[in-house]
N, C-alpha and C positions, 0 to 999 in steps of 0.2 A: 428515493435517492439516498446515496451513501455519501457521507462527507469524508474527504481524504485530505490529511495534511502532509505535505511533503517537505522535505528538508530544503534548505535554501538553494544548494547547488542544483537540485532537480527542478525547483520552481523556476530558476533562471533558464535551465534548459527548455522547459516547457513553456516559458514566457507567461507565467501567471503570478498573481499576487495572492497571498493568503490561501486559504484552503479551496479545494475543488469538490465538485460533486459528480458521481457517476451513477449511471443506472446499470446494475448487475443483473443478470439472469437469476442468480442465487446470492445469498448473503454468506459467501465464503471468501476466504483469502484469494483463491484462485480466480474466482469469477470477478472479484473487484479488481484485482491486477489486470486481468484480460480487458475489462471495461477501460480501465485507466490507460492502457497501451493502446487501445483503439481510438480513444479520444485524443491521446497525445502520442502519436507514433514515435516521436523523437525520444521517448522515454523507454522504448522497447530495448531490452538488453541492459539497461542500467540497474534495474531493481532485481530482475532474475535472468538467468542465462537463456540466450535464445533457443537453445536445443532442449536442454533438460527441464527448464522452468523452475530450477532450483534457486532459492534465494542467494543473492550475492553475499560474499563475506563482507562484513562491516555494514550491513543492512539489517534493521531490526523492525519488527511490527508490534505495535502496542494497541490496545483499546481497553477502555474501562479500567485503566490502572493495572492492566495484566500485560505480561510479555507473551505474544502470541508467535514469537519467531520461529519456535520449533513445533508448532501445531501443524497437522496436516493441512494442505491447501484446500482439501474438501470439508474440513471440519467447519461446522456453522459458527459465523461470528456472533459475538453476544447481542442479545435482543436490542439493546440501546443504540448499537451501531447500525443494525438492519433497519431500525426506524428513524434513523438520522438524529436521534437525540445526543448521541456521542459520535466523534470522529474516529476514524481508523488512522492511526499514525505510523507513518513510515519515517524511520529514524536512521540518520547516518551514525553509526557507532564510531567511537573514538578508541584508538590503541595507542600504546606507547607509554613512555614514562617521563 
């Protein structure tokens, strides 16, 4: 099981409190996001574009103190995330001044 922490607005949309868990075929960003969208269909298109599957602007991915936002969706996640020891964080970035 992979632990996922969603930003507040996506937790409201998915009607969940706190972190969620998903079972992904592989421990990669793409597989985790696919599993998340299968479990919570209302999130489809909010984190990634429906067609291109590219990360939406102002959405960032973090794990184990590392920014994974620009990593390939097929790159393996850190071992601590794959084992469930650490969560995969989806964060809404803030812009402006």
